[in-house]
KOLTORDO-802384 format. One record per residue (C-alpha): x, y, z; residue in three letters. Coordinates in pm, whole numbers, plus 50000, padded with zeros to 5 digits. Each point is the difference from the previous one (the first is absolute). Layout:
REM KOLTORDO-802384
XYZALA/...
***
This chain:
REM KOLTORDO-802384
761623058528301MET/502924978649893ARG/500265020149675ASN/500215032450197LYS/502974986750203PHE/501644987749681LEU/499485034049835LEU/501315018850308TYR/503004976750013GLY/500875005949635MET/499685037750041VAL/502224999450309ALA/502664979249823ILE/499995022749695SER/500325031150222LEU/502934984450185MET/501744991849674MET/499585035149857THR/501155016650320SER/503184979150015CYS/501865022849763GLU/503355007650157LYS/501375035350014PHE/503405010750114SER/501475033750078GLU/502675013449772LYS/502045029750118THR/502355018449774PHE/502025031950010ALA/500065026149729ALA/501615033949942SER/498755026649761PHE/501405033349899ASN/499045031549823THR/502065030649919THR/499045036749999PHE/501995020549750GLU/500125035850127VAL/501075028049768ASN/499935035350137ILE/500615026449735THR/501395034750049ASP/496635016449928GLU/498725023650267ALA/497984981550265GLY/500934965649867ALA/500994985850340THR/496824979750055VAL/499884962149964ILE/496634983449933ASP/500364964849857LEU/498324966150029GLU/500974964549906ARG/498164966849997LEU/501594968850145LEU/498274967349904SER/500464969650222ALA/498984977649709THR/503325007849831ASP/501304972350228ASN/499444965449844ASP/498914983250327ASP/497515027350084ILE/498584999249649GLU/499714962050015LYS/498294999250342TYR/498255034050000ARG/496514985150046ASP/501254978050286ASP/501885026750197ILE/498445004450343LYS/502325026350147SER/503085021049948TYR/502645009250255GLU/501805032749933LEU/503634993950091VAL/501605032649894ASN/499815031449788ILE/503385015149919ARG/501325027249773TYR/503205012449840LYS/500835031349804ILE/502384995049714TRP/501275017949689GLU/499715033250181TYR/501165030049800SER/499755034750153GLY/501205022550279ASP/501664978950275PRO/498175020350268ALA/496534992849859ALA/497374983950222THR/496514986549946MET/497055002050238THR/496734982249927GLY/498044967950030THR/500024965549852LEU/496374988849986GLY/498614965149949VAL/496534989649887GLY/498394970149837ASN/500644995149628ALA/496715017049907LEU/500255029650237SER/500085036449899ALA/501555011150329THR/502284983650257PRO/498494983450305GLY/503354998750181VAL/502705026949991SER/503595000050120PHE/501935032150062SER/503245006649818LEU/501475029850186ASN/503115019049898ASP/501494971149808ILE/503505007949875SER/499814987649643LEU/503774998849949GLN/500634981550329ALA/497414973049931ILE/501264996949643ASN/503544994350131ASP/498894974850265ASP/499714964949847PRO/497464988650261GLU/496235001249962TYR/498025019450262ARG/497064983050170GLN/496655017450025ILE/498805000750362GLU/496424986850020LYS/497374996450270THR/497974968150037GLN/497005019049862GLN/502045009549689ASP/501074963849956ILE/496424987250035ASP/498735024549738LYS/502754991949750ILE/499474962650042GLN/496275005149935GLN/500775021149690TYR/502054971049862LEU/497254975050078LEU/497285021949847ASP/501725010849678THR/503174978949951ASP/502075031649998GLY/500935033350149LEU/500015035549866ARG/502835022150127PHE/499845038050012TYR/503065022450031LEU/499155035750096ASP/502335026750127GLY/502385028449937ASN/503715002949938VAL/502225028850104THR/502045004349680HIS/499554998249627GLN/500784986449749PRO/500494964350115MET/499104964349918SER/500004967450189PHE/498364966150020LYS/498174988450311LEU/499944962050008ASP/497294984050220ILE/500104963250102TRP/497144981650170VAL/500744966450162ASP/497064977350085ILE/499024964950092LYS/496844985149854ALA/497944971550145LEU/497904979249762ALA/497784969750054GLU/500514976449708VAL/498514966249916LYS/502364970950046ASP/
***
């Protein structure tokens, strides 16, 4: 009987020692960007845009270092800017900016881009924020957690041709990781 208590005592002490590992939360901010290069030729019917780009969160050193310890992401902002526009000053674009996880073949979240004046946004030095619902935010945060990245889709039409421009997308996040002390 005494040996059983001794054995139980040793097991309890060893369990307490192994469960005493200390963890702390580490929060860090990161920003990522990707750029769509749009070239519309003067060929008949060449006014359609259908592009995709991959944005990897692991391009950030902290996220790469703690990727297995990250417990959640907080989407702070998605913003865009058109630059290096060359074309008719009256040209507009109508379409969608879609977002999916890094492995997706189609977007799970889409944002409307309606009658965007390409010249006006090119001339404005400020980035435009994408308006998001809480459901959009939740999905995008889960995409980051599931695949460490996002796939962006740019689909739409422009009113004039030829033209070219770059659409710069920035994603600002906060990541929460639990790391051993």
